[in-house]
N, C-alpha and C positions, 0 to 999 in steps of 0.2 A: 820277717822282722816286724816287731811291734814298735810303733812310734807314737809319741804324743803329738797333738796338733801343732804345738808351738815349736816342734823340732823339724817340721817339714820343710823341704827345699821348695823353691818356686815351682819346679817341674812337678814335684809330688803334690803340691797344693792344686795345681792345674788338673792333675789326674783325679784328685779327690772331688773337685767340683763336677767333673765329667761323670764320676761314679754316682754322685748324689742325684744328678739330673737325668740319669739314663732311662728311668722308667716313669717319669713324672711329666705332667703337662705344664705346670707352673714352675718354670726353671728358676733356680736361685742364681743371683749374680754372685760374683766373688765377694763383693762388699757385704751382701746380705748373709752369706755363709760366715764370713769373718765376724760380723757383729753377733750372730747367733752363737757361734762356738766360744766367743770370748765374753759371753755374758756371765753375770755373777753366779747363776745357778750351777754352771760348769766350772766354777773357780777361774774364770777368765781364760779358759783353754786347757786348764790342768786336767779336766775330766773328759777330754775328747781323745780317744785312742784309736789308732788305725793299725791294721795288719797289712803290710805292703810287700811287694817284691819289686824287682827292677822294672817290670813291665806294666803292672797294674795294681789297683787297690784290691786286696783280698777281702777286707771287711772293715767294719767300724762299729763303735759303740760310744754312746754318750752317757756320762755318769753325773747325775745331779748330786753335788757334793755339799751344798750349803746346809743340809740337815745333819751332816755327820757330827759336827761339834755340838749341835743343839740337842739332837735326839738319838744320836748314834746310829742313824739309818742312812744308807745310800740307795738311790733309785737309778736303775739303768734303763735307758730308753733308746730307741732307734738302733737296736742291734741290726746290722745288715751284713749279709754275706753275698759275695759275688756269685751269681748263679752259674757262671761259666767254669768255675773251678771244680775239680773232681771230688776231693774229700772235704766237703763242707763241714762235716762233724768235727774234724781235727781243727780246722780254722776257727770255728765257733768256740771250741774248747780252749784254744790258746788265748783268744780274746777275753773269754770269761775269767780265765786264771789271772790275766793282767788286771781286769776289773777288780777282782778280789784283792789283789796286792795294793792297788791304788786306794780303794775304799778303806782298807785296813790302815794304811798310812794316815788317812784323814780322820781316823777314829771311829769308823763305822763298826758297829757290833752286829748289824743285820743288813742284808743286801736283798733288794727286790728288783726283779727284771720284768719289764712290761713288753708285750708283743701282741700284734694283731694280725700280722701276715701269716697265713697258714703254712707257708714254706718255712719260715723261721720257727714257728711252733713245732713243726715236725722235727726240725733239727734239735730243738731243745728237748723234745721227748726222747730223741735218740741218745741224748746225754743223761737220760734218766731224771730229767726235770719235769715235774708235773704241775699243772695249774693249781694255784692255791685259792685265788679269787679273781674277780673281774671288775672292770670299770665299764659301766653301761650308761647309755643315754635313755632317759625315760620321758614320755610325753603325757599330757593331761588333756582329756576331753571335757570332763564335767567341771565347769568353772563356777558353779553355784556356790557362793561363799557360805561357809558353815560356822565361822566364828568371827567376832569383831576384830578389826585390824589394830595392831599396836602402833604407837606413835613413832615416827621416823624423823631423824635429824640428819641433814645432809653433811657428809664428810667435808671438812675444811681445815685450813691451817690451824684454826683455834682448837679443834678437837681431835687432831690426827694422832696424838699420843694415846688418847683414850681408845680410839679405833684400833690402833696397833695392839694395845694390851688386850682388848676384847677379842680380836681376831686370833691372836696367838694362844690365848687361853682356850678359845673354842676348839681349835684344831690340835691342841697339845697331845691328845690321846686318840685322835681319829686316824684310822688306817689311811695311808697315803696323804695325810695332812702335811701341808708345808708351813714354814714359818715366814711371816711377812716381815720385811725389813723396812727401815726408815727410807731407804732409797726407793723402794717399790711404792710405798705409800705416797711419797712426794710425786712419783710418776703418775699415780692415780689422780692426784689433784691437778698437776700441771699439764697433763696430756688428756684430760677428760674430754670426751666427745658427747654429743647430744644423745647418742645411743648407749652410753654407759652411765650407770648410777651407783653411788656408794652411800650407804646410810648406817648410822648407829641406831639401834633399836632401844626404845625406852620401855621398861616395865615398872609400873608404879613410880614413874618419874626418875628411875635409876637406869643408868646405861648398862645393858645386860646382854646385848647381842648385836649382830650386824646383818646387813643384807647387801648383796651385790647383784646388779642386773646388767645384761648386755642384750641389746635389741638390734637385730640385723636381718634385713630382707623379710620382715614380718614375723620373725621367730624371736621369742623372748626367752632367754636363759637366765637362771639365777643360781646363787649360792647363798647359804645362810649358816648361822651358827649362834649358839648360846654359850655364855660363860658357864663353867661347871656349877657354880652356886645356884644358877637359875634352872638347872635341868631337873627332870623328874617331877615337875609341878604342873604339867599340861601346857606350858608356854610354847613348846616346840610345835604343837598343832596350830596354835594361834599365830606363831611366826610364819608357818607355812601358808596359812590363809592370807596373811598380810602380803606375802610375795605374790600369791595368785591374784589378789585383788589389785595390786599395783600394776601388774602386767596386763590384766584384763582392761584396766582403765586406759591403757595405751593403744588399745585396738589392734593388738597383735593377732596373728592367725594361728600361732602355735606356742604353747608354753612347755618348756623342756628343762631338764636338769641332768647333771651327771652325778652318779652315785657309785660308791665302792661297795660291792656285795658283802664284803667282810664287815662293813659298818652296819650290822644287822638292825640296830635301833632305827637309824635313818631309812634304810632300805625298806623295812617293814612298814614304817610310817607312810612312806610315799606310796607303796602298793595299796595300803588300806585306804588312802585318800583317792585312789583311782588312777595313779600314774601307771602307764604300761611300758614295758621294755620295748624300745624302738630300734636301738642300734648298739652293737658291740663297739666299744672304744679300744679296749685292750684286755688281754689276759695277763695275770701276774704270777710270776714264779719266784720261789725263794732260793737264793744261792747260799749254799753251806760252805763255811770255811774249811771244813774237814775234807 
């Protein structure tokens, strides 16, 4: 039986939290699970589906639905199949078919499924699904600055609309790029910590890009973007140096970023700058409606 998270009984929800926590050290509480699954990206629970029987949870999948109406794309994450069942291929196939139905109802024209667990990847391969691209973490050793830094303006209530427009224009055509919402940008401002930084980037005194930083345990991670009108003019390299310079000034021990290999312009720029592949985050598969 396939069920939506919002349809679960109390007993089924208790089985679900046990299923989620079965192989992890950092256990989720019921409240944490509920807040996660009812977040905006899963349409407040509408994108969380489970295959269950009377005794246990067979499997689950989470569908990021917020990009369906904006870009016509759905992203599937956290596909998980109970390792104790016999025919995992059939279970995964049934869940994927339901994923397709839900994504189509939300207006998705394309569906991408991410996975990093080798057990799940083998199941996907058995369904004749093959990796299309990957998300990887890259790290940098050579911090010698090669270009001058661009001017940064801190995100605030006064410029959040500009930041929102810049961010969404920057990621409009980027593989696995997401759309920032007003609610999320308010969250950036209202729940900012000392280890998180958000900036608008100025080029010739015009707002043309953004930078985001997260510093934790001596590791500095960043994300960046330029509006379409500012690309192809060499500013991407200068923006990258701005990010490196900022993190280096914070005395961090490691500079890292996450990149989608399908985003070849960014991927090649990072490699040319000296970033090295450090860790696989996920492989991504395309789900066909046919």
